[in-house]
N, C-alpha and C positions, 0 to 999 in steps of 0.2 A: 409422518411429517417430513417434508423436504429439508435437508440441511443445506445451509448456504455457506459461502466462503468468499474470500477476497482473492482475486488474482492480481499479482503485482509484477509488472514488467519493468525490471530495473534498468534495462538498456536505455530508456528514454527519460528517466527521472532527471530533472534539472536542478534539484536541490532547493526549490523555492520555499519549502516548508509550509505551503498552504494547507496541506493535509493535517499537519500538527496543530496549526492555529484553529482550523475548523473543528477538529476533534476536541481540543481543549475547551473551546466555547460550548460545544454541544454537551460535553460531560461536566461542564462547569468545574474544570480542574484548576488548581493553582498554577502559577507561572512555571513552576518546576515539575509539573505533572504531565505525563504523556500517555495518550492512548495509542499513538503511533509516533515513532521517532525516526527522523531521517538521519542516517549515519553517512559519514563521508569517508570514502576510500581514497586516500591521497593520491596524487599523480604517481604513476608507475609506468615503467617501460616494459612491454612484453618482449619475449625473445624475438618476435618478428620485427621489432624496432618501433612499433606503434605505441604511442603514449595513451594512457587511459586515466580518467578521473571520474570515478563513479559515485553516485548517491544511491543509498539503499533505504527504502522506506520499510520499517519493521514495526508491525503492531506489537503492543506490549500486553501484559497481563490485564491491564485496565480496559482493553478493547472488548466491547460486547457487540461489535458490528452494528452499533446504533439500533438495538432491538426495538426501541420505541418508534424511531423514524421508519424502519423497514416494515413494521406492523401497519403503518399508515400508507404504505406503498411508495415511500420515498427511498432514495438511495442513502447509504451511510454518508455522514458529513464529509469524510475524507475523500470518498469517491466523487461526490458532487463538486468539491472544491479543487480537485486535481486538474491544473491547467494543461498539463502534458498528457492527460488521459492514460496514465500508467496504472491506475487503480481501477479495477472492475469488480462488480458485485454480481454474483450469480449462484447457481446451484453448485454443489461439489463436483458433479459430473461435468458441467459446463466449464468450470475453472480447471479441472483436471485435463480436459481435452485441449484447452488453450495452452496449458503448461506442456503437454506432450508435443503440441505443434511448435511451440516456441523453442523448447529444448535447452536454452541456456539463458542466464541473466533474468530469471523469473522464478516466482514462488507462489504457492497457494497457502493461505492462512485460514485456519478453522478456529472459531471462537470456542 
């Protein structure tokens, strides 16, 4: 059986929290429950003088990658709702290849 994963490209996350809301609705979580959480890395200045303010989407232990949705051929709720398209769903191999190509500000999540 093929194992699937989430590829997360942090570079373009806008911090809109759409993934959090979609996940919460899909899993029917309370308002303080998260299957994915958007963390905020406050503004900071790098040694090269550029300023950065990053948002980092992090799946939690409640994330099951929407096993019921994906069994029906649908995308996980967070992936479908991500307006910036920073979340992608695919096989571990596909996500690992994207991570290798990206090199930085990205991660792969396995449920």
